[in-house]
Structures are given as C-alpha cells and as structure tokens.
TILUM-946685 format. One record per residue (C-alpha): x, y, z. Coordinates in Angstrom, 1 decimal, padded with zeros to 4 digits. Layout:
! residues N
east->X	north->Y	up->Z
...
END
This chain:
! residues 270
east->-023.8	north->023.6	up->002.6
east->-026.1	north->026.6	up->002.2
east->-028.6	north->024.5	up->000.3
east->-028.6	north->021.9	up->003.0
east->-029.1	north->024.6	up->005.7
east->-032.1	north->026.0	up->003.9
east->-033.5	north->022.5	up->003.3
east->-033.2	north->021.6	up->006.9
east->-034.7	north->024.9	up->008.0
east->-037.8	north->024.1	up->006.0
east->-037.9	north->020.6	up->007.2
east->-037.9	north->021.7	up->010.8
east->-041.2	north->023.4	up->010.1
east->-042.7	north->020.0	up->009.3
east->-041.8	north->018.8	up->012.8
east->-044.4	north->021.1	up->014.3
east->-048.1	north->021.7	up->013.7
east->-049.3	north->025.3	up->013.9
east->-051.9	north->026.2	up->016.5
east->-054.6	north->026.8	up->013.9
east->-054.3	north->023.2	up->012.6
east->-053.2	north->021.4	up->015.7
east->-056.4	north->019.3	up->015.8
east->-056.8	north->017.6	up->012.4
east->-060.1	north->016.0	up->013.5
east->-061.8	north->019.4	up->012.9
east->-061.5	north->018.7	up->009.2
east->-064.5	north->016.5	up->008.1
east->-063.7	north->013.3	up->006.4
east->-060.0	north->013.4	up->007.3
east->-058.7	north->010.9	up->009.9
east->-057.2	north->012.7	up->012.9
east->-053.8	north->011.1	up->012.7
east->-053.2	north->010.8	up->009.0
east->-051.8	north->014.2	up->008.0
east->-049.4	north->014.3	up->011.0
east->-048.0	north->010.8	up->010.4
east->-047.5	north->011.4	up->006.7
east->-045.8	north->014.7	up->007.4
east->-043.6	north->013.1	up->010.0
east->-042.5	north->010.3	up->007.6
east->-041.9	north->012.7	up->004.8
east->-039.8	north->014.9	up->007.1
east->-037.8	north->012.0	up->008.4
east->-037.1	north->010.8	up->004.9
east->-035.9	north->014.2	up->003.7
east->-033.7	north->014.6	up->006.8
east->-032.1	north->011.3	up->006.0
east->-031.5	north->012.4	up->002.4
east->-030.1	north->015.8	up->003.6
east->-027.7	north->014.0	up->005.9
east->-026.5	north->011.7	up->003.2
east->-026.1	north->014.7	up->000.8
east->-024.1	north->016.5	up->003.5
east->-021.7	north->013.6	up->003.9
east->-021.3	north->013.3	up->000.1
east->-020.5	north->017.0	up->-000.2
east->-018.1	north->016.8	up->002.7
east->-016.4	north->013.7	up->001.1
east->-016.1	north->015.6	up->-002.2
east->-015.0	north->019.0	up->-000.7
east->-012.3	north->017.3	up->001.4
east->-011.0	north->015.4	up->-001.7
east->-011.3	north->012.1	up->000.2
east->-011.7	north->010.1	up->-003.0
east->-008.4	north->011.4	up->-004.3
east->-006.9	north->010.6	up->-000.9
east->-008.1	north->007.0	up->-001.5
east->-010.5	north->006.8	up->001.4
east->-013.6	north->004.8	up->000.5
east->-016.9	north->006.7	up->000.9
east->-018.5	north->003.8	up->002.7
east->-015.7	north->003.7	up->005.3
east->-015.9	north->007.5	up->005.6
east->-019.7	north->007.4	up->006.1
east->-019.4	north->004.9	up->008.9
east->-016.8	north->006.9	up->010.6
east->-018.8	north->010.2	up->010.2
east->-022.0	north->008.6	up->011.5
east->-020.1	north->007.5	up->014.6
east->-018.5	north->010.9	up->015.0
east->-021.9	north->012.6	up->015.0
east->-023.3	north->010.1	up->017.4
east->-020.4	north->010.6	up->019.8
east->-020.8	north->014.3	up->019.5
east->-024.5	north->014.0	up->020.3
east->-023.5	north->012.1	up->023.5
east->-021.1	north->014.8	up->024.5
east->-018.1	north->012.4	up->024.4
east->-016.0	north->014.6	up->022.1
east->-014.0	north->017.8	up->022.6
east->-016.2	north->020.6	up->021.4
east->-013.1	north->022.7	up->020.4
east->-011.8	north->020.0	up->018.1
east->-013.6	north->018.9	up->014.9
east->-011.2	north->016.1	up->014.0
east->-011.9	north->012.7	up->012.7
east->-009.2	north->010.0	up->012.5
east->-010.0	north->007.1	up->010.2
east->-008.0	north->003.9	up->009.9
east->-009.0	north->001.4	up->007.2
east->-007.5	north->-002.0	up->008.0
east->-009.3	north->-003.4	up->005.0
east->-006.3	north->-002.1	up->003.1
east->-002.8	north->-003.7	up->003.1
east->-000.2	north->-002.3	up->005.4
east->002.0	north->-001.2	up->002.5
east->-000.6	north->001.4	up->001.6
east->-001.4	north->004.6	up->003.4
east->-004.5	north->003.8	up->005.4
east->-004.8	north->006.5	up->008.1
east->-006.5	north->009.8	up->007.5
east->-006.9	north->012.7	up->009.9
east->-009.7	north->015.0	up->008.7
east->-010.6	north->018.5	up->009.8
east->-014.4	north->018.4	up->009.3
east->-014.8	north->022.2	up->009.7
east->-012.1	north->023.0	up->007.2
east->-013.0	north->020.0	up->005.0
east->-009.3	north->019.1	up->004.7
east->-007.1	north->016.0	up->005.1
east->-004.4	north->017.0	up->007.6
east->-002.5	north->013.7	up->007.5
east->-002.6	north->010.7	up->005.3
east->-000.2	north->008.1	up->006.6
east->001.0	north->004.5	up->006.9
east->-000.1	north->002.8	up->010.1
east->000.7	north->-000.6	up->011.5
east->-001.7	north->-003.3	up->012.8
east->-001.2	north->-005.9	up->015.5
east->001.0	north->-009.0	up->014.7
east->-001.8	north->-011.3	up->015.8
east->-004.1	north->-009.8	up->013.2
east->-002.2	north->-010.9	up->010.1
east->000.9	north->-010.2	up->008.0
east->000.4	north->-007.5	up->005.2
east->-003.4	north->-007.5	up->005.8
east->-005.2	north->-007.5	up->009.1
east->-007.8	north->-010.3	up->009.0
east->-008.4	north->-011.1	up->012.6
east->-009.3	north->-008.7	up->015.5
east->-009.7	north->-009.1	up->019.2
east->-010.6	north->-007.3	up->022.4
east->-008.6	north->-009.9	up->024.5
east->-005.4	north->-009.1	up->026.4
east->-002.2	north->-010.7	up->025.0
east->-003.9	north->-011.5	up->021.7
east->-001.6	north->-009.0	up->020.0
east->-004.4	north->-008.2	up->017.6
east->-005.9	north->-004.9	up->016.6
east->-009.4	north->-003.9	up->017.7
east->-012.1	north->-002.5	up->015.5
east->-014.4	north->000.4	up->016.3
east->-014.7	north->003.8	up->017.8
east->-012.3	north->005.3	up->020.3
east->-012.0	north->008.6	up->022.1
east->-008.5	north->009.9	up->022.5
east->-007.2	north->010.7	up->026.0
east->-004.0	north->012.0	up->027.5
east->-000.4	north->011.5	up->026.4
east->002.5	north->010.0	up->028.2
east->006.2	north->009.2	up->027.4
east->007.0	north->005.5	up->027.4
east->009.4	north->003.1	up->025.7
east->008.1	north->004.2	up->022.3
east->008.4	north->007.9	up->023.1
east->005.4	north->010.2	up->023.1
east->002.3	north->008.0	up->023.1
east->-001.5	north->008.6	up->023.2
east->-004.0	north->006.7	up->025.3
east->-007.4	north->005.8	up->023.9
east->-010.7	north->004.7	up->025.3
east->-012.5	north->002.0	up->023.3
east->-016.2	north->002.5	up->023.2
east->-017.5	north->-000.6	up->021.4
east->-018.5	north->-003.4	up->023.7
east->-017.0	north->-006.7	up->022.8
east->-014.7	north->-005.1	up->020.3
east->-012.3	north->-002.5	up->021.9
east->-013.4	north->-001.8	up->025.5
east->-010.3	north->-003.4	up->026.9
east->-008.0	north->-001.0	up->025.0
east->-007.0	north->000.7	up->028.3
east->-005.9	north->-002.4	up->030.1
east->-004.3	north->-003.8	up->027.0
east->-002.3	north->-000.5	up->026.6
east->-003.5	north->000.0	up->023.1
east->-002.1	north->003.4	up->022.3
east->-000.9	north->005.5	up->019.3
east->002.9	north->005.5	up->019.3
east->005.9	north->005.7	up->016.9
east->007.7	north->002.6	up->015.5
east->010.7	north->002.3	up->013.2
east->009.0	north->-000.5	up->011.3
east->006.4	north->002.0	up->010.0
east->008.1	north->003.5	up->007.0
east->008.4	north->003.4	up->003.2
east->011.9	north->002.0	up->003.5
east->010.7	north->-000.9	up->005.6
east->008.0	north->-001.7	up->003.0
east->010.6	north->-001.6	up->000.2
east->012.7	north->-004.1	up->002.1
east->010.1	north->-006.4	up->003.5
east->007.0	north->-005.9	up->001.2
east->004.9	north->-004.8	up->004.2
east->005.1	north->-002.9	up->007.4
east->006.3	north->-004.4	up->010.7
east->003.6	north->-005.1	up->013.2
east->002.7	north->-004.0	up->016.7
east->001.3	north->-005.7	up->019.7
east->-002.1	north->-004.4	up->018.8
east->-001.4	north->-000.6	up->018.7
east->-002.0	north->001.6	up->015.7
east->001.7	north->002.5	up->015.3
east->002.8	north->005.5	up->013.2
east->006.0	north->006.7	up->011.4
east->008.4	north->008.3	up->013.8
east->008.7	north->011.5	up->011.7
east->005.0	north->012.4	up->012.2
east->004.0	north->010.7	up->015.5
east->004.6	north->013.6	up->017.8
east->002.7	north->016.0	up->015.6
east->-000.2	north->013.6	up->015.2
east->-000.4	north->012.8	up->018.9
east->-000.4	north->016.4	up->019.9
east->-003.1	north->017.2	up->017.3
east->-005.6	north->014.5	up->018.1
east->-005.2	north->014.1	up->021.8
east->-007.8	north->015.1	up->024.4
east->-011.2	north->014.0	up->023.2
east->-011.2	north->013.4	up->019.4
east->-012.7	north->010.5	up->017.5
east->-010.6	north->007.7	up->016.1
east->-012.4	north->005.0	up->014.1
east->-010.8	north->001.7	up->012.9
east->-012.6	north->-000.1	up->010.1
east->-012.2	north->-003.4	up->008.3
east->-014.3	north->-005.8	up->006.3
east->-015.2	north->-007.9	up->009.3
east->-018.7	north->-009.6	up->009.5
east->-018.8	north->-009.8	up->013.3
east->-018.4	north->-006.0	up->013.9
east->-021.5	north->-004.3	up->015.1
east->-021.8	north->-000.9	up->016.8
east->-024.5	north->001.2	up->018.3
east->-022.6	north->004.2	up->017.1
east->-023.4	north->003.3	up->013.5
east->-027.1	north->004.1	up->013.9
east->-027.9	north->007.2	up->011.8
east->-030.8	north->008.4	up->013.9
east->-029.0	north->010.2	up->016.7
east->-026.2	north->011.2	up->014.3
east->-028.8	north->013.1	up->012.2
east->-030.0	north->014.9	up->015.3
east->-026.5	north->016.1	up->016.1
east->-026.0	north->017.1	up->012.4
east->-029.3	north->019.0	up->012.5
east->-028.3	north->020.9	up->015.6
east->-025.0	north->021.9	up->014.0
east->-026.8	north->023.1	up->010.8
east->-029.3	north->025.1	up->012.7
east->-026.6	north->026.7	up->014.7
east->-024.9	north->027.7	up->011.5
east->-028.2	north->029.0	up->010.1
east->-028.6	north->031.2	up->013.2
east->-025.1	north->032.5	up->012.8
east->-025.8	north->033.4	up->009.1
east->-029.1	north->035.1	up->010.0
east->-027.4	north->037.2	up->012.7
east->-024.9	north->038.7	up->010.3
END
C-alpha cells in the first residue's frame, strides 16, 4: 500500500505543468501540445496500473483466493464499489463490500462480505437464488415482477424490517434494466430454512427463493445488521446481457486516488 501511495503521489505531479514550463511553445522546434499530451497519457496509464496493482494486493491481503472468490468477480465488484463511493451513494462510515457469485452452484458458498479497510473476509456463506433462475445453478435473470428470478448488478442496502421471514433488509437496485425494480418486487436479504448444509446433503442443492438472496437463519440477523444502511452489494454471474455503467474504471480510479491521497496526507501529518 505504501508503494502505491508513493507512486500515485508522484503521478499526481504529472497532472500539472509548473508555471515555468506552462507554455511549451516557448521551446523552439517542439510542438506546443506534444509534451502535455504524452505526459497525460503516461500518467493515465500508470494510474490504471496502480489501481490494478492495488486491487491485486487487496485480493491477496484479504486471502480471497483461499476463500474461493474469483479475482475477476472481485475486480468487477470493487470497481463498482469505488464508482458508487465517488457518487456519494455509500455510507462513509462503512467500508464493506458484499459479493454474490451466482456463477457458482448453490451447493457451494458463494457470498462474501469483505471489510476493505481491514482486508478481511467477515462472512463466507451459502446464499439462495430465485426459483425462476434455475435449479442448482442460476442461469436466467430478470428485473420483472413475478418472474421469481434473481437480478444481477449493484445494490445499495437500505433499512431493515421484520416480516414473514423475520429480520429482513431492503435494497435499492441501481442497474437500469437489470435490478431497478428490486424495491417493488420486494427483493430483500432474509433468512430461509432451505439455505443450509443439511438441505444440500438431502437434496443436492439449496432451496430457492422468489428472487431474494436468502441466507442461513443462523447468520442472517448478524449479516443484516452489519451491512444495512448504505453498503454495496454486488451480484455477479456469467451472463452476456449484463452491462453496467458502474463497471467503468475511470471514475473508480478517481475515487481510489482520493482515498490514497487522504492516507498519504495522514501519513505525512504524523
């Protein structure tokens, strides 16, 4: 992390031209725009590389490979997280990222809750998909009411309530055409008896919900209380039709830079 902070600090210098050299046309034989363009391209490329390096180190430090989370899935989730952070949609006091990989079968643990500050997996759990999405594997997804399918993409967690499944967590879907009907479909995090190792042993797979990411009853309350009120939840799957504006790395890198520069300032002030 310290290496990345120093790298970005030096890169930030490339974003500016000093007063003494602010007019490149003063140098004979050198086109006025060439040095600035080249420096800008070089800086952008190095920032991209620094961001990728940061994600790789975070992935390694949090032991996400050992937790069986694909780096590609994690990278997509993290890019979206930093985009949402840049847009001010996430709780500044919580640095949690919940990832669900519906590319995995239901009999495997496919939900991870990651503390990005502590670089630690807090929960790694089973999670059910919607009955309309498939049996052991979720292969179809929908944003349509009464489809009973799961919905892909980025969500921001909202408030809790107590319903027929006990303590439950509302979510706002942010990806147009993919999950923006989550509220009206009542797609929430809740407990279900059919989400357990014993159910898998008996049936070869988990039971299925009406589209909600359902959790084991023994951890549901703790998870809901942990991730409520403005944290990022991302649902991934190998699905060709899924596209999201939140997967663009440009704004994510800006948010990442701001975080790194803040940490640099904190280090220098000590």
